[in-house]
NUPA-612831 format. One record per atom (N, C-alpha, C): residue in one letter; x negated, y, z. Coordinates in steps of 0.02 Angstrom, whole numbers, padded with zeros to 5 digits, always signed. Layout:
<atoms>
AXYZ
...
</atoms>
This chain:
<atoms>
X+00033+00134-01197
X+00072+00171-01148
X+00135+00134-01126
X+00165+00096-01172
X+00225+00058-01155
X+00209+00007-01100
X+00150-00024-01105
X+00131-00072-01054
X+00123-00040-00986
X+00091+00018-00983
X+00082+00053-00920
X+00150+00074-00892
X+00196+00096-00936
X+00262+00116-00914
X+00300+00058-00882
X+00295-00001-00912
X+00329-00059-00882
X+00298-00078-00815
X+00232-00074-00811
X+00200-00088-00747
X+00219-00036-00694
X+00227+00027-00715
X+00248+00079-00668
X+00317+00065-00641
X+00363+00043-00684
X+00430+00026-00661
X+00427-00034-00614
X+00386-00083-00631
X+00378-00141-00588
X+00349-00121-00520
X+00305-00071-00520
X+00275-00049-00458
X+00325-00012-00414
X+00374+00021-00444
X+00429+00050-00404
X+00465-00005-00367
X+00477-00061-00401
X+00509-00119-00368
X+00465-00145-00312
X+00400-00148-00323
X+00354-00171-00271
X+00358-00128-00209
X+00358-00062-00218
X+00364-00017-00161
X+00432-00024-00128
X+00484-00034-00167
X+00551-00043-00140
X+00554-00104-00094
X+00526-00160-00118
X+00532-00222-00081
X+00494-00220-00014
X+00442-00178-00010
X+00405-00176+00053
X+00439-00133+00106
X+00492-00098+00088
X+00523-00052+00135
X+00598-00061+00143
X+00629-00106+00104
X+00702-00109+00102
X+00733-00147+00160
X+00694-00190+00193
X+00723-00237+00241
X+00757-00202+00299
X+00729-00145+00322
X+00758-00110+00380
X+00830-00089+00366
X+00845-00070+00304
X+00912-00046+00287
X+00963-00103+00293
X+00942-00164+00278
X+00988-00221+00281
X+00990-00255+00349
X+00952-00228+00397
X+00948-00260+00463
X+01017-00270+00495
X+01061-00220+00498
X+01127-00232+00529
X+01166-00289+00496
X+01166-00291+00430
X+01203-00344+00395
X+01173-00412+00408
X+01107-00416+00406
X+01074-00481+00417
X+01083-00504+00489
X+01084-00458+00535
X+01095-00476+00605
X+01166-00501+00615
X+01214-00467+00585
X+01284-00486+00594
X+01301-00551+00559
X+01276-00561+00498
X+01296-00620+00458
X+01252-00681+00470
X+01187-00670+00479
X+01141-00727+00486
X+01117-00736+00557
X+01133-00690+00601
X+01110-00694+00670
X+01035-00681+00677
X+01006-00644+00629
X+00934-00630+00630
X+00918-00581+00686
X+00867-00596+00725
X+00845-00552+00778
X+00793-00503+00751
X+00777-00452+00791
X+00726-00405+00771
X+00659-00440+00762
X+00644-00488+00806
X+00581-00525+00800
X+00578-00565+00736
X+00633-00597+00717
X+00635-00637+00656
X+00628-00592+00594
X+00660-00534+00595
X+00654-00489+00538
X+00584-00458+00535
X+00553-00449+00593
X+00484-00426+00594
X+00437-00477+00563
X+00449-00541+00577
X+00410-00594+00546
X+00422-00595+00470
X+00484-00585+00450
X+00500-00584+00378
X+00463-00527+00344
X+00463-00468+00375
X+00427-00411+00347
X+00352-00425+00344
X+00326-00455+00397
X+00255-00473+00399
X+00237-00524+00346
X+00284-00569+00331
X+00270-00620+00280
X+00257-00588+00212
X+00292-00534+00197
X+00280-00499+00134
X+00208-00476+00130
X+00184-00442+00182
X+00117-00413+00181
X+00063-00468+00183
X+00076-00522+00220
X+00026-00575+00225
X+00016-00609+00157
X+00071-00629+00125
X+00064-00662+00060
X+00038-00613+00007
X+00059-00551+00012
X+00036-00499-00034
X-00040-00493-00029
X-00066-00490+00032
X-00138-00481+00042
X-00177-00544+00020
X-00154-00602+00042
X-00191-00664+00026
X-00190-00678-00049
X-00136-00658-00083
X-00132-00671-00155
X-00184-00631-00195
X-00213-00579-00164
X-00260-00537-00201
X-00320-00577-00227
X-00342-00627-00189
X-00401-00665-00210
X-00387-00705-00274
X-00330-00738-00276
X-00311-00774-00336
X-00300-00726-00394
X-00267-00669-00380
X-00252-00620-00432
X-00315-00592-00462
X-00365-00578-00421
X-00428-00551-00447
X-00460-00598-00497
X-00462-00662-00480
X-00490-00712-00527
X-00448-00716-00590
X-00382-00715-00581
X-00337-00721-00638
X-00342-00661-00685
X-00350-00602-00657
X-00357-00543-00700
X-00420-00548-00743
X-00475-00569-00712
X-00537-00575-00750
X-00535-00632-00801
X-00498-00685-00785
X-00495-00743-00831
X-00441-00736-00883
X-00380-00719-00862
X-00321-00722-00906
X-00293-00654-00925
X-00314-00601-00890
X-00289-00534-00906
X-00227-00516-00868
X-00209-00451-00868
X-00152-00427-00829
X-00084-00447-00856
X-00078-00457-00920
X-00011-00472-00949
X+00018-00535-00920
X-00020-00590-00925
X+00006-00654-00900
X+00007-00656-00824
X-00043-00626-00792
X-00046-00627-00719
X+00013-00592-00688
X+00026-00530-00710
X+00080-00490-00680
X+00148-00518-00697
X+00159-00535-00760
X+00226-00557-00781
X+00245-00623-00749
X+00198-00670-00745
X+00214-00736-00717
X+00231-00731-00643
X+00189-00697-00604
X+00202-00693-00532
X+00263-00651-00516
X+00273-00597-00553
X+00331-00555-00541
X+00395-00592-00558
X+00394-00631-00611
X+00453-00669-00631
X+00470-00722-00579
X+00421-00764-00562
X+00434-00820-00517
X+00439-00799-00444
X+00392-00757-00423
X+00392-00736-00353
X+00442-00681-00338
X+00438-00626-00377
X+00483-00570-00365
X+00556-00586-00380
X+00569-00607-00441
X+00637-00624-00460
X+00664-00683-00421
X+00623-00736-00417
X+00645-00795-00379
X+00657-00780-00306
X+00612-00741-00276
X+00620-00723-00206
X+00683-00683-00193
X+00700-00637-00239
X+00760-00597-00231
X+00823-00641-00231
X+00823-00692-00274
X+00881-00738-00276
X+00884-00782-00214
X+00826-00803-00189
X+00825-00841-00126
X+00854-00798-00070
X+00835-00734-00070
X+00860-00688-00019
X+00936-00682-00025
X+00962-00675-00086
X+01034-00667-00097
X+01073-00728-00073
X+01041-00787-00076
X+01075-00849-00057
X+01059-00871+00014
X+01022-00831+00051
X+00999-00852+00118
X+01057-00865+00165
X+01051-00920+00202
X+01102-00938+00252
X+01073-00940+00322
X+01008-00926+00328
X+00975-00927+00393
X+00915-00880+00390
X+00893-00855+00449
X+00837-00808+00449
X+00773-00836+00417
X+00761-00901+00424
X+00699-00928+00395
X+00698-00923+00319
X+00757-00924+00289
X+00761-00916+00217
X+00745-00844+00196
X+00763-00796+00239
X+00745-00727+00226
X+00669-00720+00228
X+00637-00753+00277
X+00564-00752+00282
X+00532-00783+00220
X+00558-00841+00199
X+00532-00874+00139
X+00540-00829+00078
X+00598-00796+00072
X+00610-00751+00016
X+00561-00693+00016
X+00548-00664+00074
X+00502-00608+00078
X+00431-00630+00062
X+00413-00691+00080
X+00346-00717+00063
X+00340-00724-00013
X+00391-00749-00045
X+00390-00756-00118
X+00387-00687-00152
X+00426-00641-00127
X+00427-00573-00156
X+00358-00541-00148
X+00326-00553-00091
X+00259-00525-00081
X+00210-00550-00134
X+00213-00615-00149
X+00170-00644-00201
X+00187-00614-00269
X+00252-00605-00282
X+00273-00579-00346
X+00252-00507-00358
X+00253-00467-00304
X+00235-00396-00311
X+00159-00384-00309
X+00122-00432-00284
X+00051-00423-00272
X+00010-00403-00333
X+00025-00429-00394
X-00019-00412-00451
X-00002-00348-00487
X+00053-00315-00471
X+00078-00261-00513
X+00030-00201-00514
X+00015-00173-00456
X-00030-00116-00455
X-00100-00136-00477
X-00122-00196-00456
X-00189-00218-00475
X-00196-00226-00551
X-00144-00248-00584
X-00146-00253-00657
X-00154-00184-00688
X-00119-00135-00660
X-00126-00066-00685
X-00197-00040-00675
X-00224-00051-00615
X-00292-00027-00601
X-00343-00063-00645
X-00331-00126-00658
X-00376-00165-00701
X-00377-00134-00771
X-00318-00117-00798
X-00315-00086-00864
X-00348-00018-00863
X-00336+00022-00811
X-00368+00087-00806
X-00444+00080-00806
X-00469+00030-00766
X-00541+00022-00760
X-00573-00001-00824
X-00538-00042-00863
X-00566-00069-00925
X-00557-00022-00984
X-00506+00021-00980
X-00487+00061-01039
X-00511+00134-01035
X-00509+00162-00975
X-00526+00232-00966
X-00592+00240-00930
X-00620+00300-00935
X-00683+00315-00901
X-00672+00317-00826
X-00726+00307-00788
X-00722+00310-00715
X-00701+00380-00692
X-00715+00431-00732
X-00697+00499-00713
X-00621+00508-00709
X-00584+00467-00748
X-00511+00473-00748
X-00477+00422-00703
X-00515+00376-00673
X-00485+00321-00636
X-00446+00347-00575
X-00475+00394-00538
X-00443+00417-00476
X-00375+00449-00489
X-00371+00492-00540
X-00308+00525-00553
X-00256+00476-00579
X-00277+00429-00622
X-00230+00379-00647
X-00204+00334-00592
X-00249+00310-00549
X-00229+00267-00493
X-00184+00305-00445
X-00202+00367-00429
X-00163+00406-00381
X-00093+00420-00408
X-00089+00437-00471
X-00023+00452-00499
X+00020+00390-00507
X-00010+00333-00520
X+00028+00271-00521
X+00057+00257-00452
X+00017+00266-00400
X+00041+00256-00331
X+00096+00305-00315
X+00087+00368-00335
X+00138+00419-00322
X+00204+00402-00355
X+00200+00380-00418
X+00261+00361-00453
X+00296+00302-00419
X+00256+00253-00400
X+00285+00194-00368
X+00315+00207-00300
X+00289+00258-00266
X+00313+00274-00198
X+00386+00294-00199
X+00412+00311-00258
X+00484+00326-00263
X+00526+00266-00241
X+00496+00207-00244
X+00532+00148-00220
X+00550+00152-00146
X+00509+00188-00108
X+00525+00198-00037
X+00589+00238-00029
X+00598+00286-00073
X+00659+00328-00070
X+00720+00287-00090
X+00713+00247-00143
X+00769+00206-00167
X+00788+00155-00114
X+00738+00131-00077
X+00751+00080-00026
X+00781+00107+00038
X+00803+00169+00038
X+00833+00199+00097
X+00908+00210+00084
X+00929+00272+00079
X+01000+00287+00072
X+01033+00255+00011
X+01003+00256-00048
X+01037+00224-00105
X+01051+00150-00095
X+01004+00114-00065
X+01016+00044-00052
X+01072+00035-00001
X+01072+00076+00051
X+01124+00071+00103
X+01193+00082+00072
X+01198+00131+00028
X+01262+00145-00004
X+01284+00088-00050
X+01236+00059-00087
X+01253+00004-00131
X+01274-00058-00092
X+01238-00072-00038
X+01254-00131+00003
X+01323-00123+00035
X+01339-00062+00055
X+01405-00050+00085
X+01461-00057+00034
X+01447-00035-00027
X+01499-00036-00079
X+01510-00106-00108
X+01454-00144-00118
X+01459-00208-00154
X+01442-00269-00111
X+01410-00258-00053
X+01387-00313-00012
X+01313-00327-00027
X+01277-00348+00024
X+01205-00356+00015
X+01185-00414-00030
X+01226-00466-00031
X+01209-00523-00074
X+01213-00505-00149
X+01268-00475-00173
X+01269-00455-00243
X+01214-00404-00260
X+01199-00360-00213
X+01146-00310-00226
X+01079-00345-00235
X+01064-00394-00191
X+01001-00430-00197
X+00998-00472-00261
X+01055-00501-00280
X+01057-00539-00343
X+01045-00492-00402
X+01075-00433-00399
X+01063-00384-00452
X+00990-00362-00455
X+00959-00354-00397
X+00888-00337-00396
X+00846-00394-00425
X+00868-00456-00414
X+00833-00512-00444
X+00835-00509-00520
X+00893-00492-00547
X+00899-00485-00620
X+00854-00429-00645
X+00855-00372-00610
X+00813-00315-00630
X+00739-00334-00627
X+00719-00371-00576
X+00649-00391-00569
X+00628-00438-00625
X+00671-00485-00641
X+00656-00531-00697
X+00650-00492-00762
X+00695-00444-00772
X+00692-00403-00833
X+00627-00364-00836
X+00606-00338-00778
X+00543-00301-00776
X+00484-00347-00793
X+00486-00408-00767
X+00432-00457-00781
X+00429-00473-00856
X+00487-00483-00887
X+00488-00497-00959
X+00464-00437-00999
X+00480-00376-00975
X+00456-00316-01009
X+00381-00311-01006
X+00352-00330-00948
X+00279-00330-00940
X+00249-00380-00989
X+00279-00439-00995
X+00253-00491-01040
X+00253-00466-01113
X+00304-00429-01132
X+00310-00406-01201
X+00266-00345-01214
X+00265-00298-01167
X+00236-00232-01182
X+00162-00225-01164
X+00139-00260-01112
X+00070-00251-01090
X+00021-00283-01138
X-00033-00249-01152
X-00086-00276-01194
X-00149-00282-01151
X-00178-00341-01150
X-00239-00352-01111
X-00297-00312-01141
X-00334-00276-01100
X-00392-00239-01126
X-00448-00288-01146
X-00489-00266-01192
X-00544-00309-01215
X-00595-00317-01159
X-00626-00376-01157
X-00679-00389-01109
X-00742-00352-01131
X-00781-00327-01083
X-00843-00292-01102
X-00892-00340-01135
X-00935-00312-01177
X-00983-00353-01214
X-01032-00388-01169
X-01046-00357-01110
X-01094-00388-01064
X-01060-00430-01011
X-01000-00453-01026
X-00963-00495-00979
X-01002-00559-00965
X-01010-00575-00902
X-01048-00635-00884
X-01005-00697-00892
X-01034-00750-00913
X-00998-00813-00921
X-01002-00857-00859
X-01049-00842-00816
X-01062-00888-00761
X-01013-00883-00703
X-01018-00830-00665
X-00981-00824-00603
X-00911-00798-00615
X-00865-00842-00636
X-00798-00820-00653
X-00747-00843-00602
X-00766-00873-00547
X-00720-00898-00497
X-00721-00857-00434
X-00704-00890-00379
X-00700-00855-00315
X-00769-00835-00289
X-00821-00864-00316
X-00888-00845-00296
X-00903-00772-00311
X-00865-00743-00358
X-00875-00673-00373
X-00862-00628-00313
X-00819-00650-00268
X-00805-00611-00208
X-00867-00608-00163
X-00904-00663-00160
X-00965-00663-00120
X-01016-00615-00150
X-01019-00613-00216
X-01064-00565-00249
X-01044-00494-00232
X-00980-00480-00230
X-00956-00413-00212
X-00972-00396-00139
X-00961-00444-00095
X-00973-00431-00023
X-01047-00422-00008
X-01090-00446-00052
X-01162-00434-00042
X-01184-00365-00065
X-01139-00329-00097
X-01156-00261-00120
X-01150-00212-00061
X-01206-00193-00033
X-01205-00150+00026
X-01174-00082+00013
X-01175-00061-00050
X-01147+00004-00067
X-01072+00006-00051
X-01039-00052-00050
X-00967-00054-00035
X-00952-00055+00040
X-00999-00075+00081
X-00986-00085+00152
X-00958-00023+00187
X-00987+00037+00178
X-00959+00095+00214
X-00891+00117+00187
X-00874+00096+00126
X-00810+00117+00097
X-00753+00074+00124
X-00767+00012+00141
X-00715-00036+00160
X-00676-00015+00222
X-00708+00008+00277
X-00668+00025+00337
X-00617+00080+00324
X-00636+00133+00289
X-00588+00187+00276
X-00533+00163+00228
X-00550+00120+00181
X-00500+00091+00137
X-00448+00052+00178
X-00472+00018+00230
X-00428-00023+00272
X-00385+00019+00319
X-00410+00077+00340
X-00377+00116+00392
X-00340+00176+00364
X-00363+00204+00308
X-00335+00266+00282
X-00259+00268+00279
X-00229+00216+00253
X-00157+00215+00241
X-00117+00190+00302
X-00152+00160+00350
X-00117+00128+00406
X-00079+00177+00450
X-00107+00234+00471
X-00067+00280+00512
X-00005+00306+00475
X-00013+00323+00411
X+00043+00349+00372
X+00098+00296+00367
X+00079+00236+00348
X+00129+00182+00341
X+00159+00163+00408
X+00117+00158+00459
X+00142+00139+00525
X+00190+00189+00554
X+00173+00252+00549
X+00218+00304+00576
X+00281+00309+00535
X+00275+00310+00469
X+00334+00316+00426
X+00380+00256+00432
X+00352+00196+00429
X+00394+00137+00425
X+00410+00102+00490
X+00371+00117+00543
X+00379+00078+00604
X+00393+00120+00666
X+00355+00174+00676
X+00356+00209+00740
X+00393+00276+00740
X+00406+00305+00683
X+00439+00370+00683
X+00509+00366+00715
X+00547+00314+00697
X+00614+00306+00725
X+00614+00299+00801
X+00579+00249+00828
X+00576+00242+00901
X+00550+00304+00936
X+00498+00336+00908
X+00470+00396+00938
X+00522+00453+00942
X+00557+00464+00888
X+00607+00518+00886
X+00666+00502+00932
X+00684+00439+00937
X+00740+00419+00981
X+00719+00425+01054
X+00662+00396+01072
X+00642+00393+01143
X+00621+00461+01171
X+00589+00502+01130
X+00562+00565+01155
X+00610+00623+01143
X+00646+00622+01086
X+00688+00679+01068
X+00762+00662+01066
X+00780+00600+01080
X+00850+00580+01079
X+00882+00588+01010
X+00844+00578+00957
X+00868+00588+00889
X+00918+00534+00870
X+00966+00553+00826
X+01013+00504+00799
X+00988+00481+00730
X+01025+00436+00699
X+01004+00408+00635
X+00997+00461+00581
X+01043+00510+00582
X+01041+00563+00531
X+00976+00604+00537
X+00958+00623+00598
X+00898+00662+00608
X+00836+00622+00589
X+00835+00559+00608
X+00778+00516+00590
X+00772+00511+00515
X+00828+00503+00481
X+00828+00499+00408
X+00801+00563+00376
X+00819+00620+00405
X+00795+00684+00377
X+00720+00691+00386
X+00696+00676+00446
X+00624+00683+00460
X+00583+00636+00416
X+00603+00573+00413
X+00565+00524+00375
X+00572+00536+00299
X+00627+00567+00278
X+00634+00584+00207
X+00581+00635+00187
X+00570+00686+00229
X+00518+00735+00215
X+00449+00702+00215
X+00437+00655+00260
X+00373+00621+00262
X+00363+00578+00199
X+00417+00546+00177
X+00413+00505+00116
X+00395+00548+00056
X+00427+00606+00051
X+00410+00652-00004
X+00338+00675+00001
X+00314+00686+00062
X+00245+00707+00072
X+00196+00652+00050
X+00214+00590+00060
X+00172+00535+00039
X+00166+00533-00038
X+00222+00547-00072
X+00220+00551-00145
X+00175+00609-00166
X+00185+00667-00134
X+00145+00726-00151
X+00071+00714-00138
X+00056+00679-00083
X-00014+00667-00065
X-00050+00628-00119
X-00017+00576-00146
X-00049+00537-00199
X-00062+00580-00260
X-00014+00623-00278
X-00024+00668-00334
X-00081+00717-00321
X-00083+00745-00261
X-00133+00796-00244
X-00204+00768-00247
X-00214+00709-00218
X-00281+00680-00216
X-00307+00665-00286
X-00262+00648-00333
X-00282+00624-00399
X-00337+00664-00433
X-00326+00729-00446
X-00376+00767-00485
X-00431+00799-00443
X-00429+00792-00377
X-00476+00829-00335
X-00548+00807-00344
X-00560+00743-00357
X-00629+00721-00365
X-00661+00752-00426
X-00621+00757-00480
X-00647+00790-00540
X-00655+00865-00530
X-00608+00895-00494
X-00610+00966-00482
X-00672+00987-00442
X-00687+00947-00389
X-00743+00964-00345
X-00806+00922-00358
X-00801+00876-00407
X-00858+00835-00428
X-00886+00794-00370
X-00843+00769-00328
X-00863+00724-00275
X-00802+00683-00253
X-00813+00620-00241
X-00760+00579-00212
X-00767+00574-00137
X-00828+00566-00115
X-00841+00556-00044
X-00814+00613-00002
X-00830+00674-00019
X-00814+00730+00025
X-00741+00751+00019
X-00709+00736-00037
X-00636+00746-00040
X-00602+00698+00009
X-00625+00635+00010
X-00596+00586+00056
X-00611+00604+00128
X-00671+00627+00142
X-00689+00646+00211
X-00645+00703+00236
X-00640+00756+00196
X-00602+00814+00217
X-00527+00798+00223
X-00501+00763+00173
X-00430+00745+00176
X-00412+00702+00235
X-00453+00652+00249
X-00438+00608+00306
X-00451+00643+00373
X-00498+00690+00374
X-00509+00728+00435
X-00450+00773+00451
X-00419+00801+00400
X-00358+00840+00410
X-00303+00796+00441
X-00296+00736+00414
X-00248+00689+00443
X-00265+00670+00514
X-00330+00661+00527
X-00352+00645+00595
X-00334+00700+00643
X-00343+00763+00623
X-00327+00819+00666
X-00252+00823+00680
X-00212+00806+00629
X-00139+00806+00638
X-00117+00753+00689
X-00146+00693+00684
X-00129+00640+00732
X-00155+00659+00802
X-00214+00690+00805
X-00241+00712+00869
X-00194+00762+00902
X-00164+00806+00862
X-00116+00854+00890
X-00059+00818+00924
X-00033+00765+00892
X+00021+00727+00922
X-00002+00690+00985
X-00063+00666+00984
X-00090+00632+01044
X-00095+00680+01103
X-00112+00742+01089
X-00118+00793+01142
X-00052+00826+01160
X-00004+00822+01114
X+00062+00855+01124
X+00117+00807+01104
X+00125+00755+01143
X+00175+00704+01127
X+00245+00734+01126
X+00257+00781+01171
X+00321+00815+01174
X+00312+00887+01149
X+00343+00902+01093
X+00341+00970+01065
X+00412+00986+01041
X+00424+00995+00979
X+00492+01005+00952
X+00497+00969+00885
X+00558+00955+00864
X+00568+00914+00804
X+00540+00948+00741
X+00546+01014+00737
X+00520+01050+00679
X+00444+01040+00674
X+00410+01048+00730
X+00337+01039+00731
X+00319+00967+00714
X+00355+00919+00742
X+00342+00849+00727
X+00351+00835+00653
X+00403+00862+00623
X+00415+00852+00552
X+00356+00880+00511
X+00333+00939+00529
X+00276+00969+00494
X+00213+00926+00501
X+00201+00901+00561
X+00143+00858+00572
X+00149+00793+00532
X+00209+00765+00531
X+00220+00704+00491
X+00207+00717+00417
X+00227+00776+00393
X+00215+00794+00323
X+00140+00797+00309
X+00102+00829+00355
X+00029+00833+00347
X-00002+00763+00346
X+00021+00720+00391
X-00005+00651+00393
X+00012+00615+00327
X+00073+00626+00302
X+00094+00595+00240
X+00051+00616+00181
X+00037+00681+00176
X-00004+00705+00121
X-00076+00681+00127
X-00105+00687+00186
X-00176+00670+00196
X-00189+00595+00190
X-00137+00555+00200
X-00146+00482+00196
X-00142+00454+00126
X-00140+00498+00076
X-00132+00475+00007
X-00196+00464-00032
X-00250+00448+00004
X-00316+00443-00029
X-00330+00374-00058
X-00280+00330-00062
X-00291+00262-00086
X-00324+00262-00155
X-00295+00298-00202
X-00322+00298-00270
X-00393+00325-00273
X-00408+00375-00233
X-00475+00405-00231
X-00526+00354-00204
X-00507+00319-00150
X-00553+00270-00121
X-00563+00211-00168
X-00510+00191-00203
X-00518+00138-00252
X-00565+00160-00308
X-00559+00223-00329
X-00604+00249-00380
X-00676+00251-00355
X-00685+00268-00292
X-00752+00270-00263
X-00784+00200-00267
X-00747+00149-00246
X-00773+00081-00249
X-00782+00057-00320
X-00733+00073-00364
X-00735+00050-00433
X-00799+00075-00469
X-00824+00134-00450
X-00883+00161-00483
X-00944+00116-00477
X-00945+00072-00427
X-01002+00029-00416
X-00991-00043-00438
X-00932-00058-00466
X-00916-00127-00483
X-00947-00146-00550
X-00980-00204-00554
X-01005-00228-00619
X-00946-00247-00663
X-00953-00242-00729
X-00896-00253-00775
X-00863-00321-00767
X-00902-00373-00755
X-00873-00440-00752
X-00835-00453-00687
X-00837-00405-00640
X-00803-00414-00576
X-00750-00360-00563
X-00728-00326-00615
X-00679-00273-00607
X-00615-00299-00573
X-00588-00354-00599
X-00526-00381-00571
X-00533-00400-00499
X-00586-00437-00484
X-00596-00459-00415
X-00615-00400-00370
X-00649-00350-00399
X-00669-00293-00359
X-00609-00252-00335
X-00563-00235-00380
X-00506-00195-00359
X-00459-00235-00313
X-00453-00300-00325
X-00410-00340-00281
X-00442-00350-00212
X-00508-00354-00209
X-00541-00359-00144
X-00529-00296-00103
X-00536-00238-00133
X-00524-00176-00097
X-00450-00170-00078
X-00406-00193-00121
X-00335-00191-00105
X-00318-00239-00048
X-00354-00295-00045
X-00345-00341+00011
X-00360-00306+00076
X-00415-00269+00078
X-00432-00233+00140
X-00380-00179+00156
X-00354-00146+00104
X-00304-00094+00115
X-00239-00123+00143
X-00212-00173+00109
X-00149-00203+00132
X-00160-00240+00198
X-00216-00277+00202
X-00230-00313+00264
X-00239-00266+00323
X-00270-00208+00311
X-00278-00159+00364
X-00212-00134+00389
X-00165-00121+00343
X-00098-00098+00364
X-00064-00151+00406
X-00067-00214+00384
X-00035-00268+00422
X-00065-00276+00491
X-00131-00278+00496
X-00163-00287+00561
X-00149-00229+00607
X-00148-00168+00580
X-00135-00110+00622
X-00063-00110+00647
X-00017-00138+00609
X+00052-00142+00634
X+00056-00188+00694
X+00022-00246+00690
X+00021-00291+00747
X-00015-00259+00806
X-00071-00225+00792
X-00111-00195+00846
X-00074-00138+00880
X-00040-00095+00841
X-00003-00040+00872
X+00056-00066+00913
X+00085-00121+00891
X+00139-00151+00931
X+00113-00172+00999
X+00054-00202+01000
X+00024-00222+01064
X+00007-00162+01107
X-00018-00108+01075
X-00036-00048+01112
X+00025-00017+01145
X+00079-00010+01107
X+00141+00020+01133
X+00169-00023+01189
X+00171-00088+01179
X+00198-00133+01230
X+00158-00130+01294
X+00092-00127+01288
X+00049-00125+01348
X+00056-00060+01387
X+00080-00008+01355
X+00083+00058+01387
X+00154+00081+01402
X+00202+00036+01398
X+00270+00053+01415
X+00277+00062+01490
X+00303+00120+01510
X+00314+00135+01580
X+00388+00154+01589
X+00422+00125+01637
X+00493+00141+01648
X+00502+00216+01660
X+00547+00246+01622
X+00562+00316+01631
X+00510+00364+01603
X+00457+00337+01572
X+00404+00379+01543
X+00389+00357+01472
X+00434+00371+01425
X+00423+00348+01356
X+00363+00381+01323
X+00342+00439+01348
X+00286+00474+01315
X+00220+00436+01323
X+00214+00396+01376
X+00150+00361+01388
X+00133+00314+01331
X+00183+00277+01307
X+00171+00228+01253
X+00152+00264+01189
X+00184+00320+01174
X+00170+00354+01111
X+00105+00394+01114
X+00087+00417+01173
X+00022+00448+01181
X-00033+00397+01167
X-00025+00336+01194
X-00074+00283+01181
X-00075+00265+01107
X-00017+00264+01075
X-00012+00248+01004
X-00052+00298+00962
X-00040+00362+00974
X-00074+00413+00934
X-00149+00414+00948
X-00169+00403+01010
X-00240+00401+01025
X-00274+00341+00991
X-00237+00286+00986
X-00264+00227+00952
X-00276+00242+00879
X-00227+00275+00847
X-00237+00295+00777
X-00296+00342+00770
X-00303+00389+00817
X-00359+00436+00815
X-00426+00399+00818
X-00432+00352+00864
X-00495+00316+00873
X-00512+00274+00811
X-00462+00239+00785
X-00475+00195+00728
X-00491+00235+00665
X-00452+00286+00651
X-00465+00327+00592
X-00530+00366+00599
X-00543+00391+00659
X-00605+00427+00671
X-00666+00384+00660
X-00663+00322+00685
X-00719+00276+00676
X-00730+00260+00602
X-00675+00251+00565
X-00681+00236+00494
X-00712+00294+00455
X-00694+00355+00474
X-00722+00414+00440
X-00797+00419+00455
X-00817+00406+00517
X-00888+00409+00535
X-00928+00359+00495
X-00902+00298+00489
X-00937+00246+00449
X-00941+00267+00376
X-00887+00297+00352
X-00884+00318+00282
X-00935+00372+00266
X-00956+00410+00316
X-01007+00461+00305
X-01072+00432+00278
X-01084+00367+00290
X-01143+00334+00265
X-01135+00310+00193
X-01076+00319+00164
X-01064+00294+00096
X-01102+00337+00046
X-01123+00305-00008
X-01154+00340-00063
X-01099+00372-00106
X-01106+00435-00121
X-01056+00469-00162
X-01058+00441-00233
X-01003+00447-00268
X-00999+00427-00338
X-00961+00482-00375
X-00998+00527-00405
X-00966+00582-00440
X-00930+00556-00502
X-00874+00586-00520
X-00834+00561-00576
X-00872+00557-00641
X-00923+00600-00650
X-00959+00600-00714
X-01007+00541-00720
X-01023+00510-00663
X-01073+00457-00663
X-01040+00390-00673
X-01061+00353-00724
X-01035+00286-00736
X-01089+00237-00714
X-01078+00204-00657
X-01129+00159-00630
X-01112+00088-00651
X-01128+00072-00715
X-01112+00006-00740
X-01174-00029-00766
X-01229+00007-00773
X-01291-00024-00795
X-01317-00069-00740
X-01335-00130-00757
X-01354-00179-00707
X-01415-00157-00666
X-01463-00124-00698
X-01522-00102-00660
X-01504-00052-00606
X-01455-00008-00623
X-01431+00040-00573
X-01395+00004-00517
X-01355-00045-00535
X-01318-00082-00484
X-01365-00117-00436
X-01419-00144-00462
X-01467-00179-00419
X-01498-00131-00369
X-01511-00069-00391
X-01540-00020-00345
X-01491+00002-00291
X-01425-00004-00306
X-01374+00018-00258
X-01356-00035-00208
X-01376-00096-00218
X-01356-00151-00174
X-01398-00151-00110
</atoms>
């Protein structure tokens, strides 16, 4: 339990680092001359390196275990990147720092899921994964007002240096406390490299799960972290205080959503239909915004809360995919699905930016946001339709026997 606790703390840092940059934007602009475009690239660098690192991490988890994988990358990438950030004298150094931090944070959640998959039954995987995500999402809250207050009181450079020390301490705690789970007796000796990913991609049972894994979290993350502010300003004339209040409720909803999804598969004895219904509720909420771009702030807040809760199916979808993974590919399996999840968020951020830009009309701010919400509706709707072809994996069923796996491919 001590090992899981240290990974949970490290995951709070991971969530913090993916959302903290916006709070430091005024200081970085004033001191380093960083433009919005340069800071956007820096933020993107985090997600790009985070996603690409999943392939190496998957192999490393299967070969070396989570203790060395998570502690080493978090120490060098996370801690080192935070110090590079604190010493940055130009925008490109901020980008380099964010790239390093992305690599450092990339193995934390995957190490936790690897331990859950190897140590606990598949019936418990969804709730454990969901609750780990929910706990870590607290980093989004810390990366808002508390960070702003600390940066104002002490300056952003000392704060980032302090975060570097905390990250290094977390990495050392992981090294000391985490215990690698035992390898299964039927662990294969042959395919232990990157070729394992090709074996996974040949498993047709995973194909219908991948699109929803890639899209499920994208509307929630995109609206919360990218579009809620501009939407509230352009359509409702909101100030920073109002934006903070609305997004705070959505952030809490995201935490609640991860908790809510956790036990539902066991409660209803199905993963597929919990994911279908939950994501359909989110789809209907986004559709409401697409049809009613202009309503009132109270209604918008409620809709954002619904989107936040319904978008918390990450742990459930990971559990659905994990049920079909052969034992020798657990590490690469969870990292492959996480690659699609993180990669989907990144690609959707670029895509929605293009959609909004293409639909900007002078004096008509609603046109761009109508197009934005319709784009989310189409992408999420298509992913749900594809997911309907997925084979269900009830929590009671452990699909690890090779003969069963062959029939599912």
